[in-house]
Backbone of each chain as ProteinMPNN parsed JSONL, in Angstrom:
{"seq_chain_A": "MGLGFLIGAFGVLILAHAAFSTIQYRGLLKILEEEFSGPPVNVIVELLLALSFCMWAALTAAGKFLSVHHHSEENRIVSLPANMDFLIFNHRGKVFSPGTDMRLKH", "coords_chain_A": {"N_chain_A": [[103.87, -103.325, -26.641], [104.622, -105.629, -25.019], [107.354, -105.909, -25.187], [108.265, -103.368, -24.688], [107.491, -102.92, -21.77], [108.711, -105.443, -20.454], [111.748, -104.402, -21.166], [111.388, -101.805, -19.35], [110.862, -102.973, -17.099], [113.465, -104.4, -16.301], [115.571, -102.182, -16.609], [114.352, -100.924, -13.63], [114.741, -102.781, -12.227], [118.125, -103.195, -12.485], [117.944, -100.321, -11.52], [118.015, -100.88, -8.903], [119.661, -102.826, -8.169], [121.855, -100.86, -8.386], [121.132, -99.566, -6.895], [121.749, -100.843, -4.26], [124.435, -101.503, -4.645], [125.348, -99.123, -3.321], [124.339, -98.723, -1.36], [126.011, -100.897, -0.247], [128.783, -99.621, -0.774], [128.667, -97.4, 1.082], [128.606, -98.529, 3.12], [131.37, -99.913, 3.303], [132.478, -97.3, 3.122], [132.145, -96.263, 5.772], [133.38, -98.379, 7.181], [136.058, -97.671, 6.778], [136.398, -95.472, 7.044], [136.176, -92.907, 5.97], [135.185, -90.17, 4.21], [132.172, -89.986, 1.869], [132.134, -88.933, -1.464], [131.159, -89.308, -3.801], [129.232, -91.854, -5.756], [130.607, -95.066, -6.962], [132.156, -95.549, -10.295], [131.232, -97.762, -11.354], [128.509, -97.969, -10.514], [127.846, -95.737, -11.486], [127.712, -96.193, -14.261], [126.017, -98.002, -14.126], [123.134, -96.976, -13.646], [123.394, -94.885, -15.942], [122.844, -96.818, -18.129], [120.737, -98.068, -17.138], [118.392, -95.721, -16.987], [118.796, -95.047, -20.073], [117.39, -97.6, -20.636], [114.925, -97.592, -19.39], [114.373, -94.787, -20.301], [113.852, -95.691, -23.439], [111.96, -97.561, -22.997], [109.766, -95.81, -21.739], [109.258, -94.565, -23.935], [108.035, -95.674, -25.592], [106.401, -97.813, -24.824], [104.328, -96.426, -24.104], [102.537, -96.636, -25.916], [101.278, -95.73, -29.818], [101.093, -92.049, -31.087], [98.336, -90.5, -32.328], [97.128, -89.318, -35.517], [95.707, -86.399, -35.3], [94.545, -85.048, -37.633], [91.447, -84.442, -39.576], [91.489, -84.923, -42.104], [93.992, -86.412, -42.302], [95.632, -89.278, -43.482], [95.355, -92.126, -42.435], [92.903, -91.497, -40.866], [91.137, -91.517, -42.304], [87.806, -93.106, -43.473], [88.12, -96.508, -44.444], [86.889, -98.734, -44.293], [84.359, -100.56, -45.609], [80.847, -101.346, -45.41], [79.722, -104.769, -45.248], [77.586, -106.311, -46.646], [77.581, -104.988, -49.565], [76.383, -105.415, -51.619], [73.378, -105.123, -51.295], [72.645, -102.843, -51.268], [71.18, -100.074, -52.388], [70.332, -97.811, -54.71], [68.893, -97.004, -56.691], [66.341, -95.494, -56.316], [63.285, -93.821, -54.453], [64.708, -91.651, -53.19], [65.855, -90.46, -54.84], [65.406, -88.528, -55.876], [65.572, -86.382, -54.423], [68.578, -85.886, -54.567], [69.968, -84.008, -55.873], [70.391, -81.629, -54.296], [72.145, -82.513, -52.262], [74.329, -83.138, -54.076], [75.492, -80.865, -54.809], [76.366, -79.708, -52.703], [77.979, -81.668, -51.659], [79.794, -81.04, -54.058], [80.591, -78.671, -53.641]], "CA_chain_A": [[103.592, -103.235, -25.705], [105.055, -106.339, -24.311], [108.497, -106.267, -25.025], [108.665, -101.863, -23.572], [107.34, -103.132, -20.334], [110.105, -105.998, -20.351], [112.676, -103.758, -20.743], [111.385, -101.176, -18.251], [110.949, -104.03, -15.409], [114.954, -104.482, -16.453], [116.0, -100.795, -16.172], [114.33, -100.976, -12.97], [115.823, -104.091, -11.613], [119.422, -102.105, -12.804], [118.484, -99.156, -10.335], [117.683, -101.259, -7.74], [121.289, -102.857, -7.845], [122.439, -99.754, -8.263], [121.115, -98.695, -5.134], [122.015, -101.511, -3.461], [126.063, -101.44, -4.616], [125.905, -97.71, -3.453], [124.613, -98.937, -0.093], [127.336, -101.455, -0.014], [129.736, -98.74, -0.862], [129.006, -96.509, 1.885], [128.907, -99.395, 4.093], [132.744, -99.875, 3.239], [133.17, -95.96, 3.287], [132.08, -96.168, 6.886], [134.686, -98.746, 7.843], [137.538, -97.283, 6.093], [136.743, -93.941, 7.901], [136.588, -92.121, 4.758], [133.835, -89.55, 3.342], [131.267, -89.922, 0.968], [132.39, -87.852, -1.878], [130.281, -89.678, -5.203], [129.115, -93.209, -6.136], [131.87, -95.209, -7.76], [132.315, -95.745, -11.483], [130.243, -99.279, -11.936], [127.21, -97.89, -9.831], [126.963, -94.989, -12.622], [127.495, -96.806, -15.28], [124.441, -99.133, -14.043], [122.455, -95.244, -13.693], [123.055, -94.592, -17.273], [122.249, -97.62, -18.385], [118.545, -98.311, -16.643], [117.88, -94.388, -17.578], [118.189, -95.595, -21.343], [116.411, -98.835, -21.001], [113.74, -96.701, -18.956], [113.49, -94.07, -21.486], [113.487, -96.282, -24.567], [110.567, -98.069, -21.981], [108.596, -94.455, -21.555], [108.884, -93.608, -25.189], [107.613, -97.341, -26.607], [105.102, -98.825, -24.168], [103.089, -95.751, -23.927], [101.456, -96.057, -27.186], [101.309, -94.523, -30.448], [100.515, -91.346, -31.474], [97.339, -90.698, -33.655], [96.664, -87.953, -36.228], [94.56, -85.157, -34.77], [93.842, -83.918, -38.427], [90.548, -84.996, -40.252], [91.664, -85.443, -43.694], [94.892, -87.647, -42.164], [95.414, -90.936, -44.406], [95.123, -92.668, -41.152], [91.741, -91.046, -39.853], [90.277, -91.968, -43.659], [86.908, -94.565, -43.371], [88.099, -97.331, -45.329], [86.041, -99.985, -43.978], [82.526, -100.73, -46.253], [79.896, -102.535, -44.917], [80.109, -106.172, -45.792], [76.377, -106.144, -47.553], [77.657, -103.764, -50.183], [75.31, -105.806, -52.82], [71.807, -105.367, -51.075], [72.713, -100.906, -51.368], [69.96, -99.885, -53.489], [70.421, -96.443, -55.216], [67.369, -96.836, -57.501], [64.472, -95.518, -55.75], [62.645, -92.409, -54.61], [65.435, -90.948, -52.315], [67.211, -89.574, -55.824], [64.441, -87.251, -56.439], [66.285, -85.087, -53.696], [69.967, -86.005, -54.466], [70.627, -82.744, -56.525], [70.879, -80.793, -53.579], [73.021, -83.408, -51.743], [75.357, -83.6, -54.581], [75.57, -79.959, -54.848], [77.007, -79.823, -51.259], [79.572, -82.237, -52.2], [80.672, -80.524, -54.788], [81.577, -77.477, -53.297]], "C_chain_A": [[104.104, -104.077, -24.658], [106.222, -106.052, -24.126], [108.742, -104.749, -24.259], [108.288, -102.226, -22.104], [108.291, -104.176, -19.755], [111.128, -105.308, -19.8], [112.893, -102.525, -19.586], [111.577, -101.847, -16.693], [112.707, -103.717, -15.891], [115.953, -103.347, -15.97], [115.413, -101.014, -15.116], [115.03, -101.982, -11.827], [117.425, -103.13, -11.425], [119.632, -101.486, -11.651], [118.304, -99.792, -9.448], [118.558, -102.142, -7.141], [122.05, -101.814, -7.465], [122.452, -99.225, -7.14], [121.49, -99.348, -4.297], [123.623, -101.582, -3.247], [126.418, -100.444, -3.947], [125.8, -98.101, -1.801], [125.767, -99.684, 0.581], [128.664, -100.453, 0.211], [129.988, -97.876, 0.228], [129.059, -97.55, 3.443], [130.47, -99.395, 4.428], [133.221, -98.444, 3.428], [133.296, -96.061, 5.056], [133.368, -96.694, 7.905], [136.005, -99.028, 7.521], [137.493, -95.716, 6.642], [136.593, -93.066, 6.844], [135.222, -91.469, 4.274], [133.187, -89.754, 2.179], [132.058, -88.63, 0.041], [131.371, -87.835, -3.509], [130.397, -91.197, -5.054], [129.892, -93.572, -7.339], [131.416, -95.652, -9.27], [131.101, -96.992, -11.888], [128.689, -98.404, -11.502], [126.83, -96.712, -11.027], [126.83, -94.901, -13.927], [126.183, -97.863, -15.373], [123.592, -97.896, -14.52], [121.989, -95.631, -15.431], [122.433, -95.118, -18.005], [120.936, -97.985, -18.532], [117.985, -96.862, -16.824], [117.956, -95.038, -19.124], [117.425, -96.606, -21.403], [114.922, -97.997, -20.757], [113.028, -95.753, -20.047], [113.192, -94.701, -22.905], [112.056, -96.76, -23.709], [109.259, -97.081, -22.15], [108.161, -94.343, -22.648], [107.858, -94.973, -25.929], [106.293, -97.696, -26.322], [103.86, -97.882, -23.936], [101.85, -95.889, -24.645], [101.765, -95.223, -28.483], [100.601, -93.582, -30.454], [99.946, -91.12, -32.557], [97.289, -89.354, -34.259], [95.541, -87.435, -35.741], [93.859, -84.544, -36.223], [92.679, -84.994, -39.128], [91.301, -85.803, -41.659], [92.888, -86.098, -43.974], [94.571, -89.389, -43.34], [94.899, -91.795, -43.499], [93.849, -92.457, -40.126], [90.674, -91.585, -41.26], [89.343, -93.251, -43.443], [87.241, -95.303, -44.374], [87.423, -98.804, -45.326], [85.043, -99.736, -44.881], [82.22, -101.956, -45.925], [80.291, -103.78, -45.653], [78.942, -106.379, -46.5], [76.542, -105.451, -48.457], [76.073, -104.224, -51.62], [74.002, -105.444, -52.432], [71.847, -103.474, -51.039], [72.49, -100.731, -52.817], [70.458, -98.346, -54.077], [69.34, -95.666, -56.077], [65.907, -96.437, -56.743], [63.891, -94.172, -55.215], [63.171, -91.453, -54.194], [65.887, -89.824, -53.779], [66.553, -88.53, -56.538], [65.514, -86.133, -55.862], [67.985, -84.936, -53.776], [70.491, -84.955, -55.315], [71.152, -81.861, -55.553], [71.879, -80.997, -52.371], [74.273, -82.916, -52.809], [76.051, -81.91, -55.04], [76.687, -79.477, -53.836], [78.591, -80.24, -51.472], [80.727, -81.735, -52.954], [81.605, -79.511, -54.686], [83.135, -78.01, -52.292]], "O_chain_A": [[104.151, -103.636, -23.509], [106.519, -105.855, -22.948], [109.398, -104.814, -23.22], [108.965, -101.669, -21.241], [108.734, -103.941, -18.631], [111.509, -105.327, -18.629], [113.958, -102.234, -19.04], [112.125, -101.474, -15.655], [113.058, -102.55, -15.716], [116.882, -103.498, -15.176], [115.972, -102.104, -14.99], [115.692, -101.736, -10.818], [117.735, -102.524, -10.399], [120.588, -101.596, -10.882], [118.495, -98.982, -8.541], [118.501, -102.385, -5.936], [122.771, -101.768, -6.469], [123.32, -98.627, -6.503], [121.718, -98.726, -3.26], [124.143, -101.684, -2.136], [127.623, -100.379, -3.702], [126.742, -97.928, -1.027], [126.359, -99.332, 1.601], [129.409, -100.519, 1.188], [131.134, -97.517, 0.501], [129.492, -97.22, 4.547], [130.893, -99.003, 5.515], [134.355, -98.309, 3.889], [134.395, -95.95, 5.599], [134.022, -96.131, 8.784], [136.779, -99.959, 7.742], [138.453, -94.946, 6.625], [137.276, -92.089, 7.152], [134.26, -92.179, 3.98], [133.973, -89.641, 1.239], [132.492, -87.608, 0.572], [130.992, -86.852, -4.146], [131.307, -91.769, -4.454], [129.986, -92.917, -8.377], [130.28, -96.111, -9.391], [130.228, -96.847, -12.744], [127.829, -98.314, -12.378], [125.69, -96.701, -11.491], [126.228, -94.091, -14.631], [125.595, -98.333, -16.347], [123.355, -97.789, -15.723], [121.039, -96.2, -15.968], [121.551, -94.557, -18.655], [120.221, -98.166, -19.518], [116.756, -96.916, -16.787], [116.922, -95.657, -19.373], [116.626, -96.585, -22.339], [114.051, -97.801, -21.605], [111.89, -95.756, -20.517], [112.259, -94.201, -23.534], [111.053, -96.092, -23.962], [108.132, -97.387, -22.537], [106.971, -94.078, -22.823], [107.026, -94.793, -26.818], [105.34, -97.86, -27.084], [102.722, -98.268, -23.667], [100.697, -95.554, -24.375], [102.398, -94.172, -28.384], [99.471, -93.72, -29.986], [100.48, -91.319, -33.648], [97.399, -88.345, -33.564], [94.461, -88.025, -35.774], [92.9, -83.773, -36.182], [92.935, -86.194, -39.223], [91.501, -86.983, -41.948], [93.222, -86.428, -45.112], [93.644, -90.127, -43.674], [93.822, -92.291, -43.829], [93.708, -92.967, -39.015], [89.53, -91.991, -41.059], [89.877, -94.344, -43.254], [86.738, -94.932, -45.435], [87.472, -99.703, -46.166], [84.774, -98.54, -45.0], [82.76, -103.06, -45.992], [81.112, -103.773, -46.571], [79.384, -106.893, -47.527], [75.48, -104.844, -48.599], [75.22, -103.545, -52.191], [73.265, -105.427, -53.417], [70.787, -102.948, -50.702], [73.088, -100.996, -53.86], [71.279, -97.901, -53.275], [69.012, -94.485, -56.191], [64.805, -96.985, -56.693], [64.294, -93.264, -55.942], [62.69, -90.346, -54.433], [66.168, -88.632, -53.662], [66.95, -87.849, -57.483], [66.119, -85.287, -56.52], [68.594, -84.053, -53.173], [71.704, -85.065, -55.491], [72.229, -81.303, -55.768], [72.344, -80.102, -51.665], [75.196, -82.292, -52.286], [77.142, -81.898, -55.609], [77.736, -78.938, -54.188], [79.69, -79.687, -51.477], [81.943, -81.825, -52.786], [82.72, -79.32, -55.172], [83.975, -77.172, -51.965]]}, "seq_chain_B": "MAGGSEKKSSEDANDLQTFNAENLQSNMKVIYYSRTFLSIIGGVIAGILGFTGLTGFIFYFLIMAITSIGLIAKAKFSVHSYFDSWNRIILDGFFGGLMSFVLFWTFAYDIVHIF", "coords_chain_B": {"N_chain_B": [[79.758, -92.937, -38.546], [78.264, -91.049, -40.662], [78.837, -89.006, -38.997], [81.053, -88.276, -39.144], [81.661, -87.558, -41.759], [80.038, -85.754, -42.435], [81.119, -83.349, -40.952], [83.268, -83.283, -42.05], [82.706, -82.306, -44.327], [81.531, -79.609, -43.624], [84.343, -78.937, -42.944], [85.455, -78.407, -44.926], [83.77, -76.59, -46.515], [83.693, -73.855, -44.381], [86.125, -73.301, -43.725], [87.425, -73.948, -41.328], [90.006, -74.704, -38.776], [90.125, -77.717, -37.614], [90.505, -80.62, -35.056], [90.4, -83.682, -34.541], [89.511, -84.728, -31.681], [89.275, -87.173, -29.903], [91.865, -88.482, -30.724], [93.361, -86.41, -29.992], [93.372, -86.447, -27.534], [94.039, -89.149, -26.691], [96.837, -89.272, -27.853], [97.473, -86.913, -25.431], [97.598, -88.997, -23.199], [99.548, -90.592, -23.687], [101.691, -89.036, -23.437], [101.393, -87.885, -20.808], [101.76, -90.448, -19.376], [104.79, -91.031, -20.274], [106.106, -89.133, -19.111], [105.274, -88.902, -16.392], [106.421, -92.024, -15.728], [109.315, -91.661, -16.183], [109.94, -89.408, -14.373], [109.522, -89.98, -12.353], [111.812, -92.436, -12.425], [113.907, -90.723, -12.768], [113.541, -89.506, -10.22], [114.644, -91.365, -8.661], [116.891, -92.143, -9.551], [118.428, -89.619, -9.011], [118.277, -89.701, -6.253], [119.782, -92.146, -5.694], [122.444, -90.791, -6.703], [122.724, -89.194, -4.749], [122.403, -86.534, -4.905], [121.624, -83.232, -3.822], [119.857, -80.488, -3.172], [119.257, -77.871, -5.037], [121.086, -78.599, -7.248], [119.371, -81.489, -7.783], [117.176, -80.393, -9.271], [117.625, -79.25, -11.184], [118.617, -81.677, -12.801], [116.107, -82.326, -12.793], [115.518, -80.823, -14.639], [116.869, -81.509, -16.751], [115.982, -84.234, -17.257], [113.797, -84.008, -18.227], [113.794, -81.961, -20.532], [115.303, -84.39, -22.256], [113.289, -85.897, -22.352], [111.655, -84.49, -23.464], [112.719, -84.052, -25.923], [113.17, -86.897, -27.064], [109.824, -87.542, -26.928], [109.456, -85.814, -29.547], [110.979, -86.376, -30.999], [109.122, -89.282, -31.747], [107.127, -88.237, -32.616], [107.697, -87.931, -34.887], [108.895, -85.851, -35.577], [107.501, -84.136, -36.757], [105.191, -81.958, -35.39], [102.694, -80.932, -35.111], [101.341, -82.601, -36.615], [100.395, -84.1, -34.616], [99.51, -82.834, -32.829], [97.822, -79.815, -31.14], [99.416, -77.512, -30.493], [103.061, -76.255, -29.719], [103.259, -76.662, -26.855], [101.941, -78.542, -25.733], [103.508, -80.523, -25.858], [106.154, -79.843, -25.317], [105.341, -78.275, -22.514], [103.241, -80.015, -21.113], [102.23, -81.276, -18.35], [104.742, -81.355, -16.432], [104.716, -80.074, -14.247], [103.181, -82.011, -12.468], [104.955, -84.103, -12.74], [106.908, -83.381, -11.997], [106.211, -83.011, -8.688], [106.338, -86.026, -8.504], [108.828, -87.019, -8.577], [110.26, -85.522, -7.017], [109.453, -86.668, -4.574], [110.053, -89.36, -4.966], [112.665, -88.859, -5.356], [113.19, -87.994, -2.77], [112.85, -90.333, -1.172], [114.094, -92.131, -2.716], [117.241, -91.126, -2.275], [117.098, -91.436, 1.12], [116.72, -93.484, 1.41], [118.976, -94.942, 0.901], [121.103, -93.212, 1.342], [120.69, -92.155, 3.988], [119.674, -94.21, 5.72]], "CA_chain_B": [[80.375, -92.333, -40.287], [77.346, -89.931, -40.958], [78.916, -87.532, -38.174], [82.518, -88.157, -40.084], [81.172, -87.316, -43.242], [79.502, -84.142, -41.856], [82.024, -83.173, -40.191], [84.837, -82.783, -42.81], [82.733, -81.58, -45.296], [81.229, -78.537, -43.069], [85.385, -77.948, -42.491], [85.618, -77.698, -46.413], [82.683, -75.449, -46.574], [84.287, -72.697, -43.851], [87.821, -73.79, -43.671], [87.959, -73.833, -39.703], [90.708, -75.867, -38.617], [89.172, -78.727, -36.587], [91.168, -81.412, -35.014], [90.409, -85.437, -33.8], [89.801, -84.766, -29.977], [89.563, -88.169, -29.404], [93.144, -88.725, -30.943], [94.503, -85.483, -29.363], [93.014, -86.892, -25.665], [95.193, -90.221, -26.721], [97.902, -88.195, -27.57], [97.883, -86.26, -24.03], [97.674, -89.761, -22.412], [100.97, -91.165, -23.913], [102.839, -87.783, -23.073], [101.518, -88.252, -19.497], [102.405, -91.852, -19.631], [106.136, -90.686, -20.78], [106.537, -87.94, -18.407], [105.204, -89.617, -14.724], [107.51, -92.704, -15.608], [110.395, -90.806, -16.249], [110.283, -88.11, -13.73], [109.736, -91.226, -11.169], [112.945, -93.027, -12.545], [114.966, -89.768, -12.393], [114.129, -88.864, -8.79], [115.394, -92.749, -8.339], [118.784, -91.806, -10.203], [119.003, -88.479, -8.195], [118.823, -89.777, -5.051], [121.219, -92.791, -5.643], [123.954, -90.202, -7.063], [123.064, -88.506, -3.76], [122.12, -84.804, -5.444], [120.794, -82.134, -3.218], [119.289, -78.782, -3.125], [119.562, -76.979, -6.443], [121.573, -80.024, -8.006], [118.742, -82.556, -8.125], [115.854, -79.465, -9.516], [118.438, -78.886, -12.623], [118.719, -82.957, -13.104], [114.714, -82.832, -13.18], [114.924, -80.188, -15.73], [117.91, -81.898, -17.643], [115.103, -85.346, -17.596], [112.43, -83.29, -18.911], [114.649, -81.855, -21.804], [115.148, -85.178, -23.017], [112.279, -86.697, -22.629], [110.901, -83.352, -24.545], [113.207, -84.547, -27.481], [112.224, -88.102, -27.131], [108.752, -87.143, -27.484], [109.36, -84.984, -30.542], [111.162, -87.932, -32.231], [108.674, -89.995, -31.747], [106.337, -87.473, -33.329], [108.279, -87.861, -36.327], [109.41, -84.336, -36.047], [105.99, -83.349, -37.379], [104.394, -82.244, -34.174], [101.751, -79.981, -35.798], [100.166, -83.592, -37.308], [99.474, -84.977, -33.497], [99.363, -81.896, -31.606], [97.65, -78.785, -31.577], [100.406, -76.418, -30.348], [104.573, -76.957, -29.257], [102.934, -76.194, -25.267], [101.733, -79.763, -25.443], [104.068, -81.691, -26.097], [107.108, -79.509, -24.236], [105.085, -78.06, -20.912], [102.278, -79.974, -20.19], [102.874, -82.768, -17.33], [105.558, -80.657, -15.863], [104.837, -79.948, -12.145], [102.677, -83.009, -11.951], [105.711, -84.925, -12.606], [107.875, -82.774, -10.296], [105.523, -83.896, -7.51], [106.184, -87.673, -8.346], [110.573, -86.741, -8.787], [110.628, -84.602, -5.313], [109.078, -87.63, -3.813], [110.768, -90.507, -5.245], [114.334, -88.363, -5.035], [113.728, -88.363, -1.117], [112.583, -91.724, -1.314], [115.616, -93.079, -2.874], [118.247, -90.634, -0.655], [116.655, -91.801, 2.387], [117.237, -95.257, 1.597], [120.18, -95.035, 0.148], [122.008, -92.411, 1.927], [120.484, -92.16, 5.729], [119.586, -95.532, 6.523]], "C_chain_B": [[79.59, -91.464, -41.052], [78.316, -89.081, -40.484], [80.527, -86.801, -38.979], [82.776, -87.402, -41.313], [81.125, -86.106, -43.176], [80.45, -83.035, -41.837], [83.379, -82.354, -41.415], [84.302, -82.048, -44.12], [82.341, -79.823, -44.552], [83.015, -78.235, -43.324], [85.956, -77.554, -43.934], [84.929, -76.632, -46.309], [83.362, -73.67, -45.495], [85.811, -72.812, -43.377], [88.247, -73.711, -42.345], [88.752, -74.842, -39.482], [90.084, -76.718, -36.986], [90.332, -79.667, -36.358], [90.22, -82.707, -34.31], [90.112, -85.053, -32.678], [90.166, -86.073, -29.339], [91.147, -88.671, -29.725], [94.054, -88.007, -30.052], [94.511, -86.211, -27.552], [94.114, -88.215, -25.617], [96.605, -90.097, -26.268], [98.596, -87.906, -26.369], [98.251, -87.206, -23.614], [99.09, -90.481, -22.537], [102.004, -90.242, -23.389], [102.376, -87.811, -21.479], [101.751, -89.161, -18.832], [104.215, -91.513, -19.298], [106.101, -90.006, -19.111], [106.495, -88.704, -16.674], [106.528, -90.792, -15.007], [108.911, -92.321, -15.425], [111.017, -90.113, -15.219], [110.531, -89.081, -12.285], [111.156, -91.991, -11.292], [113.852, -92.025, -12.324], [115.108, -89.385, -11.403], [115.008, -90.539, -8.13], [116.742, -92.541, -8.393], [119.027, -90.68, -9.403], [119.232, -88.711, -6.742], [119.642, -91.144, -4.913], [122.333, -92.022, -5.93], [124.206, -89.369, -5.765], [123.037, -86.826, -3.972], [121.165, -84.335, -4.195], [120.788, -81.084, -3.107], [119.129, -78.849, -4.767], [119.693, -78.05, -7.516], [120.619, -80.55, -9.013], [117.073, -81.409, -9.039], [116.897, -79.002, -11.331], [118.624, -80.324, -13.091], [117.325, -83.138, -13.534], [114.863, -82.215, -14.285], [115.669, -80.726, -17.752], [116.76, -83.314, -18.269], [114.584, -84.925, -18.432], [113.173, -82.932, -20.292], [114.389, -83.095, -22.7], [114.084, -85.594, -23.006], [111.487, -85.668, -23.486], [111.456, -84.065, -26.076], [113.003, -85.518, -27.666], [110.862, -88.072, -27.537], [108.957, -86.642, -28.791], [110.164, -85.968, -31.461], [110.346, -89.064, -32.117], [107.141, -89.876, -32.44], [107.134, -87.255, -34.664], [108.602, -86.457, -36.256], [108.364, -83.22, -36.634], [105.612, -83.072, -36.024], [102.906, -81.593, -34.609], [100.478, -81.234, -36.349], [99.672, -84.266, -35.979], [99.5, -84.091, -32.233], [98.597, -80.857, -31.915], [98.722, -77.173, -31.296], [101.864, -77.348, -29.733], [104.093, -77.138, -27.481], [102.213, -77.723, -24.936], [102.552, -80.823, -25.324], [105.786, -81.25, -25.268], [106.587, -79.802, -22.795], [104.44, -79.071, -20.126], [102.939, -81.604, -19.335], [103.989, -82.143, -16.657], [105.567, -80.864, -14.165], [104.232, -81.195, -11.613], [103.876, -84.143, -11.903], [107.099, -84.33, -11.657], [107.237, -83.012, -9.008], [106.4, -85.311, -7.295], [108.432, -87.673, -8.119], [110.328, -86.361, -7.423], [110.19, -85.856, -4.262], [109.968, -88.811, -3.751], [112.741, -90.034, -5.085], [114.407, -88.229, -3.58], [113.711, -89.53, -0.769], [113.902, -92.702, -1.114], [116.799, -92.509, -2.028], [118.313, -91.232, 0.395], [116.895, -93.214, 2.546], [118.412, -95.604, 1.21], [121.53, -94.47, 1.157], [122.168, -92.436, 3.329], [120.39, -93.172, 6.598], [120.658, -96.725, 6.563]], "O_chain_B": [[80.076, -91.048, -42.104], [78.808, -88.319, -41.316], [80.938, -85.67, -39.239], [83.78, -86.823, -41.726], [81.937, -85.343, -43.699], [80.503, -82.048, -42.571], [84.028, -81.309, -41.444], [85.021, -81.379, -44.862], [82.945, -78.873, -45.049], [83.175, -77.198, -43.968], [86.733, -76.618, -44.122], [85.528, -75.609, -45.976], [83.385, -72.566, -46.037], [86.315, -72.103, -42.506], [89.424, -73.412, -42.139], [88.397, -75.944, -39.9], [89.791, -76.364, -35.845], [91.193, -79.695, -37.237], [89.324, -82.406, -33.522], [91.29, -84.883, -32.361], [91.051, -86.211, -28.494], [91.645, -89.325, -28.809], [95.058, -88.446, -29.492], [95.417, -86.359, -26.732], [94.917, -88.327, -24.691], [97.272, -90.412, -25.282], [99.73, -88.277, -26.067], [99.441, -87.067, -23.332], [99.677, -90.895, -21.537], [103.077, -90.656, -22.949], [103.394, -87.726, -20.791], [101.991, -88.972, -17.64], [104.748, -91.754, -18.215], [106.075, -90.712, -18.103], [107.477, -88.953, -15.975], [107.62, -90.487, -14.527], [109.564, -92.733, -14.466], [112.234, -90.083, -15.032], [111.412, -88.955, -11.435], [111.709, -92.194, -10.211], [114.777, -92.38, -11.594], [116.187, -88.906, -11.054], [115.849, -90.567, -7.232], [117.574, -92.714, -7.503], [120.17, -90.763, -8.955], [120.098, -88.143, -6.077], [120.243, -91.219, -3.842], [123.374, -92.467, -5.447], [125.306, -88.892, -5.487], [123.619, -86.038, -3.227], [120.204, -84.954, -3.739], [121.866, -80.527, -2.898], [118.912, -79.838, -5.467], [118.868, -78.373, -8.371], [120.62, -80.428, -10.238], [116.019, -82.002, -9.267], [116.44, -78.475, -12.345], [118.912, -80.19, -14.28], [117.095, -83.913, -14.463], [114.402, -82.843, -15.238], [115.377, -80.554, -18.935], [116.649, -83.48, -19.484], [114.789, -85.369, -19.562], [113.066, -83.781, -21.176], [113.585, -83.086, -23.632], [113.755, -85.736, -24.184], [110.627, -86.133, -24.234], [110.777, -84.462, -27.023], [112.424, -85.569, -28.752], [110.651, -88.627, -28.615], [108.316, -87.437, -29.478], [109.826, -86.209, -32.62], [110.959, -90.077, -32.453], [106.316, -90.747, -32.716], [106.99, -86.236, -35.339], [108.455, -85.932, -37.359], [108.416, -82.01, -36.855], [105.698, -84.074, -35.314], [101.963, -82.197, -34.098], [99.267, -81.05, -36.477], [98.656, -84.957, -36.048], [99.508, -84.423, -31.048], [98.515, -80.735, -33.137], [98.634, -76.086, -31.867], [101.901, -78.535, -29.409], [104.824, -77.924, -26.879], [101.97, -77.953, -23.751], [102.298, -81.883, -24.752], [106.486, -82.119, -24.748], [106.882, -80.735, -22.049], [104.685, -79.258, -18.934], [103.702, -82.52, -19.641], [104.23, -83.05, -15.859], [106.171, -81.518, -13.314], [104.568, -81.576, -10.492], [103.77, -85.046, -11.073], [107.926, -84.855, -10.912], [108.06, -83.261, -8.127], [106.981, -85.64, -6.261], [109.025, -88.5, -7.427], [110.186, -87.331, -6.678], [110.694, -85.868, -3.14], [110.53, -89.205, -2.729], [113.704, -90.746, -4.797], [115.511, -88.317, -3.043], [114.588, -89.903, 0.01], [114.433, -93.428, -0.273], [117.334, -93.222, -1.179], [119.4, -91.639, 0.804], [117.183, -93.887, 3.536], [118.75, -96.787, 1.259], [122.533, -95.065, 1.55], [123.228, -92.632, 3.924], [120.776, -93.232, 7.765], [120.447, -97.722, 7.255]]}, "name": "protein", "num_of_chains": 2, "seq": "MGLGFLIGAFGVLILAHAAFSTIQYRGLLKILEEEFSGPPVNVIVELLLALSFCMWAALTAAGKFLSVHHHSEENRIVSLPANMDFLIFNHRGKVFSPGTDMRLKHMAGGSEKKSSEDANDLQTFNAENLQSNMKVIYYSRTFLSIIGGVIAGILGFTGLTGFIFYFLIMAITSIGLIAKAKFSVHSYFDSWNRIILDGFFGGLMSFVLFWTFAYDIVHIF"}
């Protein structure tokens, strides 16, 4: 989680630097009295870097996918209560057990 | 716990396809988060590059296609164990992201190219 946020913030910083470089480049073009045809190569490289960093951040920092199937491995209830020693099965309720047993077998 | 086991036995009984709604909701939240963040970043990039008109919208489609591929890769290419249909991973959050994209596109374009 923390690493993803850091990478994303770094990508946003690179974006800000690219925007600043483009503003400076446009100022230079204004002095040279030329037309703007496209951003310089270093800005394009910075934008690609920032895009890949932010893509990585967006795909990892958002959290993990959880399985939606009830029978999948990670949705199984594996934690048993801590006081297992106090569970009693030899009580009057066992008279009714055949009914539930049949349902479970099915 | 009792509810979970009851649900499981009922699922076995009538063989109906059910989903864990909480986990599905959490997966959708992850998708919205990723798409919104990437449409904002894509908008800023389109603004800095100086795209105008149709080019910017094509750029948005490109970004969203890459995002979809990334999300499918994040789901380890088994979409049906994390979502109930393909539309969830490909289409959801598309138009909401488009609004953010246009907002940040015009914002970055104004800052870089007009002022």
